[in-house]
C-alpha atoms as one frame of an Amber mdcrd trajectory, in Angstrom:
protein
 170.261 108.740  77.204 171.347 105.985  79.571 173.300 102.757  79.462 173.470
  99.272  80.980 176.971  97.930  80.482 177.028  94.869  82.779 175.003  92.044
  81.155 175.610  88.403  80.360 175.070  85.679  77.782 174.269  81.953  77.998
 177.936  81.204  77.513 178.448  81.780  81.223 176.250  78.704  81.921 173.901
  80.588  84.292 172.174  83.044  81.935 169.585  82.575  79.227 168.178  84.427
  76.237 169.129  85.297  72.709 170.957  88.412  71.492 167.753  89.582  69.883
 165.789  89.144  73.122 168.319  91.206  75.103 168.409  93.965  72.515 164.638
  94.130  72.378 164.540  94.406  76.176 167.159  97.147  76.121 165.198  99.143
  73.525 161.946  98.685  75.412 163.638  99.867  78.592 164.558 103.137  76.899
 168.319 102.548  76.952 170.466 104.333  74.410 173.511 102.062  74.970 173.698
  98.356  75.816 176.916  96.652  76.880 177.658  92.952  76.748 180.204  91.856
  79.341 179.957  88.125  80.126 182.222  86.236  82.513 185.667  86.037  80.896
 187.587  82.760  80.575 189.966  81.951  83.407 192.699  79.358  83.633 193.831
  77.343  86.607 197.410  77.606  87.826 198.391  74.742  85.534 196.846  76.487
  82.524 193.868  74.140  82.278 190.148  74.869  81.943 187.417  74.963  83.100
 188.285  77.087  86.066 184.733  76.804  87.432 181.247  76.117  86.080 180.027
  79.698  85.536 182.070  81.209  82.698 182.948  80.676  79.064 186.021  78.781
  77.951 188.871  80.386  76.006 187.830  78.348  73.006 184.417  80.053  73.097
 185.687  83.611  72.587 184.897  83.388  68.830 181.361  82.268  69.703 181.080
  85.164  72.141 182.111  87.654  69.491 179.545  86.134  67.123 176.897  86.672
  69.885 177.942  90.343  70.137 177.839  90.713  66.318 174.336  89.266  66.256
 173.249  91.747  68.927 174.747  94.650  66.937 173.055  93.481  63.744 169.688
  93.241  65.458 170.189  96.635  67.132 170.906  98.334  63.795 170.567 102.077
  64.410 168.042 101.720  67.260 170.591 101.369  70.077 174.374 101.425  70.468
 175.970  98.117  71.489 179.264  98.054  73.382 181.478  95.052  73.990 183.361
  94.003  77.086 184.269  91.222  79.494 183.787  90.751  83.224 187.160  89.539
  84.433 187.987  87.993  87.785 190.710  89.417  89.965 192.864  86.583  91.265
 196.417  86.493  92.626 198.866  86.747  89.788 196.214  87.395  87.149 197.827
  90.449  85.578 199.327  88.717  82.564 196.070  86.907  81.915 194.060  90.137
  82.006 196.418  91.690  79.518 195.964  88.628  77.320 192.189  88.967  77.495
 192.363  92.630  76.547 194.351  91.817  73.432 191.799  89.259  72.179 189.470
  91.948  70.795 189.066  95.678  70.533 186.817  95.828  73.605 185.091  99.008
  74.664 185.822  98.221  78.315 186.886  95.529  80.785 185.033  95.073  84.096
 187.005  93.853  87.116 185.271  91.766  89.777 186.207  89.996  92.992 184.286
  86.720  93.263 187.079  84.748  94.872 189.140  85.124  98.004 191.926  82.897
  99.328 190.998  82.210 102.940 192.888  80.350 105.655 191.688  76.913 106.693
 189.091  78.148 109.158 187.076  79.743 106.320 185.078  77.342 104.193 186.362
  76.479 100.785 185.235  73.911  98.210 186.549  70.544  99.521 186.660  69.218
  95.936 188.999  72.023  94.810 191.346  72.748  97.682 193.900  74.307  95.312
 191.359  76.898  94.161 190.425  80.174  95.823 186.953  80.283  97.339 183.990
  81.672  95.418 182.403  83.195  98.488 179.280  84.397  96.606 178.390  80.941
  95.308 174.949  79.912  96.695 176.345  76.428  97.232 178.237  77.847 100.236
 175.569  80.233 101.464 176.098  81.282 105.021 178.879  78.857 105.883 181.448
  81.516 106.640 178.982  83.369 108.863 179.653  80.590 111.360 183.400  81.262
 111.400 184.608  84.833 111.044 182.663  87.549 109.186 185.378  90.140 109.943
 188.100  87.956 108.374 186.032  87.316 105.243 185.468  91.042 104.858 189.162
  91.801 105.472 190.129  89.348 102.720 187.540  90.642 100.306 188.383  94.330
 100.619 192.097  93.610 100.508 191.544  91.850  97.173 189.310  94.690  95.907
 191.930  97.275  96.792 194.616  95.299  94.988 192.313  95.100  91.963 191.774
  98.873  91.980 195.517  99.447  92.380 196.263  97.347  89.327 194.763  99.885
  86.901 193.889  97.000  84.539 190.162  97.660  84.376 187.876 100.398  83.098
 185.042  99.582  85.485 184.967  97.847  88.892 181.825  95.766  89.526 179.477
  95.471  92.541 181.860  96.921  95.162 180.375  95.392  98.280 179.419  92.001
  96.860 180.732  90.436 100.079 177.366  91.450 101.712 175.412  89.303  99.251
 174.050  86.895 101.835 173.353  89.629 104.368 176.329  89.088 106.717 178.141
  92.228 107.799 180.650  93.008 110.541 179.529  95.137 113.421 180.340  98.839
 113.624 181.264 101.497 111.134 182.036  99.879 107.774 184.017 102.854 106.497
 187.116 101.143 107.907 186.749  98.728 105.005 185.698 101.332 102.445 188.232
 104.086 102.847 191.378 102.228 101.615 189.621 100.958  98.483 188.094 104.397
  97.769 191.607 105.874  97.831 192.857 103.157  95.446 189.957 103.646  93.011
 190.386 107.416  93.029 194.101 107.073  92.386 193.597 104.683  89.496 190.748
 106.739  88.068 188.539 103.686  87.537 184.736 103.872  87.201 182.632 102.048
  89.811 179.343 100.345  89.232 176.029 100.791  90.990 174.642  97.288  90.547
 170.949  96.569  91.139 171.236  92.790  91.258 171.795  92.934  95.022 168.126
  93.939  95.443 167.243  90.382  94.409 169.791  88.610  96.636 169.460  87.797
 100.394 171.007  91.173 101.321 168.161  92.951  99.402 170.414  95.963  98.836
 171.960  97.653  95.825 175.738  97.253  95.507 177.337  99.395  96.955 175.607
 101.009  99.892 174.987 104.724 100.339 177.964 105.291 102.628 180.376 103.827
 100.067 178.820 105.941  97.306 179.078 109.107  99.391 182.771 108.457  99.910
 183.181 107.743  96.204 181.395 110.969  95.248 183.582 113.006  97.601 186.683
 111.364  96.006 185.541 112.288  92.481 184.988 108.699  91.320 182.826 108.209
  88.229 179.833 105.821  88.233 177.778 103.703  85.918 174.426 102.050  86.683
 174.116  98.393  85.765 171.600  95.546  86.063 174.019  92.560  85.869 171.312
  90.969  83.735 171.347  87.205  83.231 167.963  87.181  81.491 166.290  89.659
  79.081 163.695  90.489  81.743 166.476  91.818  83.963 167.893  94.390  81.553
 167.811  97.862  83.168 165.974  96.338  86.140 165.455  98.701  89.108 167.270
 101.504  87.315 165.125 104.165  88.959 166.052 102.927  92.445 169.766 103.042
  91.517 169.307 106.567  90.173 167.743 107.696  93.401 170.585 106.160  95.423
 173.144 107.889  93.179 171.384 111.221  93.647 171.183 110.678  97.452 174.992
 110.266  97.400 175.378 113.531  95.547 175.907 112.316  92.014 174.323 114.217
  89.127 175.830 112.370  86.169 176.664 108.841  85.063 179.293 107.722  82.598
 179.163 106.515  79.004 182.115 104.572  77.662 183.252 103.793  74.128 186.664
 102.439  73.257 187.686 103.244  76.843 186.836 106.916  76.336 184.311 108.545
  78.676 181.497 111.020  78.319 178.887 112.035  80.881 175.069 112.308  80.989
 172.677 113.581  83.609 171.180 110.878  85.780 167.782 109.865  84.369
């Protein structure tokens, strides 16, 4: 038995495929559980939408639930389908996350940091100066590497620690996403990892081993081995996810993620249903 809980739908505007195609891919991959967790709606400070161009709108939640229902219908008794959302951590988002949780009886919510709020010397979208900066957007690839990599990492891990401290999420996604374009500070990176590991351990949140990074400029799984070793020592639970945006990506590179988990000392991954956990041996 194994699961892939971080997958997307075309409602996020950068994924493709039908519910039936994703379910077929999950079954073919040998999964026993398949989770749907597309990018959740997000409002601007004035309450307006769209927040950006890579997520569903609040008005599309009923359509999203219909998508999940279609996946469950097609899955029948061949595979278990779980429902969730991938929610962005932003300053002052707590009330919004609580609102999202109350929209449906989700199995889990995933928390992600895709945005940081940098000072002027770090690049931000000139057309949206009131918005935080989506540092992992390919439109801005590499620009902050010309300013201050250390500052960008400081801001990212501060946000990630605050997200972990919030206790609002069941799963925390792609922990070291900040490395996506291959830029890292010099020296021992545990100075960034240790505070967030402590926060995650205290909150009891699951972390994700996300294979999508293998197909980004960094060419690495999120997170790296050192982060996972610290997480294992702290007793933090894991899941393995593909972050699929196409049926062909479901359960992609799962064996590589399993080997990384084992190298860090993990023997089991986590299953989640209605926020309740169980554990299975790493496949």
